[in-house]
Structures are given as C-alpha cells and as structure tokens.
ZATIMI-213726 format. One record per residue: residue in one letter; residue number from 1; x, y, z of N, C-alpha, C, CB in turn. Coordinates in Angstrom, 3 decimals. Glycine has a CB too. Layout:
N
 r   k      nc1      nc2      nc3     cac1     cac2     cac3      cc1      cc2      cc3     cbc1     cbc2     cbc3
 A NUM        X        Y        Z        X        Y        Z        X        Y        Z        X        Y        Z
...
***
This chain:
83
 r   k      nc1      nc2      nc3     cac1     cac2     cac3      cc1      cc2      cc3     cbc1     cbc2     cbc3
 M   1    0.840   -1.175    0.000    0.000    0.000    0.000    0.882    1.234    0.000   -0.954    0.001    1.208
 Y   2    0.516    2.219   -0.779    1.311    3.439   -0.897    0.965    4.407    0.234    1.080    4.109   -2.270
 T   3    1.991    4.857    0.912    1.805    5.900    1.915    2.760    7.028    1.602    2.032    5.359    3.356
 Q   4    2.323    8.214    1.844    3.169    9.373    1.567    4.198    9.511    2.679    2.321   10.670    1.436
 S   5    5.470    9.489    2.310    6.526    9.518    3.311    6.939   10.930    3.699    7.720    8.769    2.809
 K   6    6.587   11.922    2.892    6.951   13.301    3.208    5.974   13.872    4.236    6.965   14.174    1.925
 P   7    6.478   14.678    5.165    5.548   15.344    6.082    4.760   16.424    5.348    6.307   15.958    7.278
 H   8    3.609   16.735    5.858    2.765   17.766    5.267    3.467   19.118    5.373    1.375   17.810    5.961
 V   9    3.448   19.894    4.320    4.155   21.168    4.291    3.336   22.224    5.021    4.440   21.607    2.836
 A  10    3.959   22.890    5.992    3.264   23.907    6.784    2.931   25.132    5.936    4.118   24.319    7.991
 F  11    3.728   25.387    4.896    3.474   26.535    4.032    2.091   26.443    3.406    4.543   26.633    2.940
 H  12    1.700   25.252    3.013    0.390   25.034    2.404   -0.718   25.444    3.367    0.221   23.562    1.991
 D  13   -0.642   24.991    4.611   -1.669   25.315    5.604   -1.702   26.807    5.908   -1.429   24.529    6.891
 T  14   -0.527   27.417    6.056   -0.450   28.847    6.363   -1.040   29.675    5.238    0.998   29.266    6.617
 L  15   -0.672   29.355    4.015   -1.177   30.109    2.866   -2.676   29.928    2.704   -0.461   29.680    1.589
 Q  16   -3.155   28.714    2.887   -4.587   28.458    2.757   -5.370   29.199    3.837   -4.871   26.952    2.832
 A  17   -4.859   29.224    5.063   -5.539   29.949    6.140   -5.535   31.450    5.866   -4.869   29.656    7.497
 G  18   -4.410   31.967    5.383   -4.328   33.399    5.073   -5.281   33.796    3.970   -2.916   33.772    4.680
 V  19   -5.366   32.987    2.933   -6.287   33.283    1.833   -7.732   33.210    2.328   -6.069   32.297    0.653
 G  20   -8.025   32.243    3.185   -9.386   32.138    3.734   -9.775   33.370    4.536   -9.506   30.901    4.614
 Q  21   -8.867   33.864    5.363   -9.141   35.077    6.137   -9.308   36.283    5.219   -8.014   35.336    7.148
 L  22   -8.475   36.358    4.187   -8.558   37.468    3.248   -9.883   37.453    2.492   -7.393   37.418    2.265
 V  23  -10.333   36.283    2.097  -11.620   36.173    1.396  -12.763   36.583    2.320  -11.842   34.728    0.878
 E  24  -12.688   36.188    3.580  -13.720   36.599    4.546  -13.752   38.111    4.700  -13.475   35.940    5.914
 R  25  -12.587   38.740    4.729  -12.535   40.205    4.844  -13.086   40.879    3.596  -11.097   40.673    5.095
 V  26  -12.808   40.286    2.410  -13.327   40.852    1.161  -14.846   40.789    1.158  -12.755   40.103   -0.067
 V  27  -15.395   39.661    1.572  -16.852   39.488    1.571  -17.509   40.441    2.564  -17.225   38.032    1.909
 A  28  -16.868   40.651    3.714  -17.454   41.505    4.747  -17.290   42.998    4.459  -16.835   41.182    6.081
 A  29  -16.342   43.372    3.608  -16.071   44.789    3.347  -17.180   45.402    2.492  -14.706   44.959    2.648
 E  30  -17.396   46.671    2.733  -18.354   47.425    1.925  -17.738   47.702    0.553  -18.759   48.759    2.633
 P  31  -18.565   47.782   -0.487  -18.024   48.102   -1.814  -17.305   49.453   -1.785  -19.156   48.118   -2.875
 G  32  -16.150   49.496   -2.419  -15.371   50.723   -2.449  -13.889   50.427   -2.567  -15.641   51.553   -1.209
 A  33  -13.087   51.406   -2.172  -11.634   51.305   -2.326  -11.046   50.185   -1.464  -10.977   52.636   -1.965
 E  34  -11.540   50.061   -0.220  -11.008   49.024    0.676  -11.284   47.629    0.127  -11.616   49.164    2.081
 R  35  -12.472   47.414   -0.379  -12.810   46.106   -0.937  -11.976   45.797   -2.178  -14.297   46.046   -1.279
 S  36  -11.742   46.799   -3.027  -10.925   46.598   -4.219   -9.496   46.227   -3.831  -10.929   47.861   -5.096
 R  37   -8.957   46.892   -2.818   -7.601   46.604   -2.370   -7.510   45.189   -1.813   -7.156   47.623   -1.313
 L  38   -8.482   44.807   -0.997   -8.489   43.460   -0.435   -8.660   42.396   -1.524   -9.604   43.331    0.603
 L  39   -9.474   42.699   -2.506   -9.683   41.758   -3.602   -8.403   41.561   -4.405  -10.809   42.245   -4.515
 R  40   -7.660   42.635   -4.636   -6.369   42.498   -5.336   -5.411   41.619   -4.543   -5.732   43.882   -5.576
 W  41   -5.363   41.802   -3.214   -4.492   40.969   -2.376   -4.937   39.505   -2.411   -4.489   41.488   -0.922
 A  42   -6.237   39.280   -2.402   -6.743   37.907   -2.454   -6.382   37.239   -3.778   -8.265   37.890   -2.254
 L  43   -6.493   37.973   -4.867   -6.131   37.417   -6.172   -4.630   37.141   -6.258   -6.555   38.372   -7.295
 L  44   -3.814   38.011   -5.669   -2.375   37.786   -5.647   -2.032   36.531   -4.838   -1.651   39.010   -5.065
 A  45   -2.667   36.376   -3.679   -2.424   35.189   -2.843   -2.870   33.930   -3.576   -3.165   35.310   -1.485
 L  46   -3.974   33.992   -4.267   -4.455   32.848   -5.048   -3.471   32.501   -6.159   -5.842   33.145   -5.643
 A  47   -2.915   33.518   -6.822   -1.940   33.272   -7.885   -0.682   32.611   -7.332   -1.578   34.583   -8.592
 V  48   -0.215   33.049   -6.165    0.972   32.445   -5.544    0.686   30.994   -5.185    1.402   33.237   -4.283
 F  49   -0.472   30.738   -4.612   -0.849   29.380   -4.230   -0.928   28.472   -5.458   -2.194   29.388   -3.485
 A  50   -1.560   28.964   -6.520   -1.698   28.159   -7.741   -0.328   27.887   -8.367   -2.617   28.873   -8.760
 A  51    0.539   28.895   -8.402    1.877   28.704   -8.969    2.673   27.691   -8.152    2.631   30.045   -9.032
 W  52    2.542   27.746   -6.851    3.254   26.809   -5.980    2.787   25.378   -6.231    3.047   27.183   -4.502
 R  53    1.475   25.193   -6.344    0.936   23.855   -6.586    1.342   23.334   -7.970   -0.596   23.868   -6.455
 I  54    1.330   24.204   -8.974    1.727   23.808  -10.325    3.201   23.416  -10.344    1.458   24.950  -11.331
 A  55    4.038   24.199   -9.660    5.472   23.894   -9.616    5.725   22.536   -8.964    6.231   24.994   -8.853
 R  56    4.986   22.231   -7.914    5.143   20.919   -7.272    4.749   19.799   -8.223    4.298   20.839   -5.990
 G  57    3.672   20.001   -8.967    3.236   18.997   -9.930    4.224   18.822  -11.069    1.886   19.366  -10.483
 L  58    4.806   19.921  -11.539    5.778   19.827  -12.622    7.037   19.093  -12.174    6.137   21.218  -13.133
 R  59    7.440   19.309  -10.931    8.632   18.627  -10.424    8.410   17.111  -10.411    8.988   19.135   -9.003
 K  60    7.252   16.684   -9.950    6.945   15.252   -9.939    6.879   14.704  -11.360    5.616   14.989   -9.206
 G  61    6.272   15.472  -12.260    6.178   15.045  -13.652    7.533   14.946  -14.325    5.305   15.992  -14.423
 F  62    8.418   15.898  -14.013    9.763   15.862  -14.579   10.488   14.590  -14.169   10.563   17.089  -14.141
 W  63   10.446   14.250  -12.882   11.170   13.062  -12.429   10.555   11.777  -12.980   11.194   13.013  -10.907
 A  64    9.250   11.767  -13.178    8.614   10.593  -13.786    9.083   10.429  -15.234    7.067   10.718  -13.730
 M  65    9.095   11.524  -15.992    9.548   11.466  -17.382   11.034   11.120  -17.463    9.280   12.802  -18.088
 F  66   11.822   11.639  -16.546   13.247   11.319  -16.512   13.451    9.826  -16.268   13.962   12.142  -15.424
 G  67   12.697    9.258  -15.349   12.797    7.829  -15.068   12.410    6.979  -16.259   11.932    7.472  -13.894
 I  68   11.356    7.364  -16.939   10.933    6.628  -18.134   11.990    6.740  -19.220    9.579    7.154  -18.652
 A  69   12.559    7.923  -19.406   13.595    8.119  -20.421   14.827    7.273  -20.106   13.981    9.608  -20.517
 M  70   15.217    7.208  -18.851   16.384    6.397  -18.479   16.106    4.908  -18.695   16.772    6.655  -17.007
 A  71   14.894    4.471  -18.404   14.544    3.068  -18.631   14.599    2.747  -20.120   13.141    2.755  -18.066
 L  72   14.096    3.662  -20.960   14.161    3.447  -22.406   15.604    3.441  -22.893   13.361    4.525  -23.145
 W  73   16.395    4.366  -22.385   17.782    4.480  -22.817   18.569    3.215  -22.489   18.441    5.694  -22.165
 W  74   18.476    2.771  -21.249   19.279    1.623  -20.822   18.751    0.299  -21.357   19.333    1.568  -19.319
 S  75   17.480    0.241  -21.711   16.944   -1.004  -22.260   17.124   -1.090  -23.771   15.473   -1.136  -21.912
 G  76   17.573   -0.009  -24.384   17.734    0.009  -25.833   16.470    0.409  -26.548   18.179   -1.332  -26.321
 G  77   15.481    0.843  -25.820   14.212    1.235  -26.422   14.246    2.601  -27.066   13.140    1.207  -25.399
 A  78   15.365    3.314  -26.932   15.477    4.647  -27.528   16.176    4.578  -28.886   16.241    5.595  -26.586
 W  79   16.135    3.437  -29.568   16.819    3.268  -30.854   16.322    4.236  -31.907   16.648    1.856  -31.352
 F  80   15.047    4.655  -31.794   14.460    5.527  -32.803   15.094    6.922  -32.799   12.961    5.641  -32.579
 L  81   15.817    7.281  -31.726   16.465    8.589  -31.682   17.737    8.620  -32.544   16.804    8.957  -30.233
 F  82   18.334    7.466  -32.807   19.629    7.424  -33.481   19.604    6.638  -34.781   20.655    6.835  -32.568
 R  83   18.495    6.651  -35.514   18.421    5.947  -36.786   19.262    6.632  -37.820   16.993    5.844  -37.265
***
C-alpha cells in the first residue's frame, strides 16, 4: 500500500488559512476602495498558491519522465532517436 513519506508542508496550511481570512474580509467589506484593495491581495495570494501547486506537480512530472527516459535508454528502447 502506498503511503506518503513526506511530512505535510506547513506553508500550504499557512497560505490556505491566510487566503481564507482574506476572502472573509473581502466578503465583509463594503463596496469601495477598501474592498478593491483586499480583492487584489486575495487574487495575488491565489496566484501564488496556484503557482506553488503547479510547480510541485511539474517537479513530480519531470522526475517521472526522466525515469521513463532512463529506462528506455538503458533497455535500448530509444533506438528511434539514433536511426
């Protein structure tokens, strides 16, 4: 059975809690300059969170592709590259 051996990253929890508080403040704020400012901060925090998650996914994908490429290379399955 597969179990995740890495500990849970505290950055994820901190960022998610901060974004949640920011969204609550945006919803509670009256329409105007303060709400626009809070909304910009919320969108920025969301962009940072999304970029962080995408980067983590790309890192895992890179190592998976690297492993497959090495298996092809060492097994001779990459013959089509050198015809």
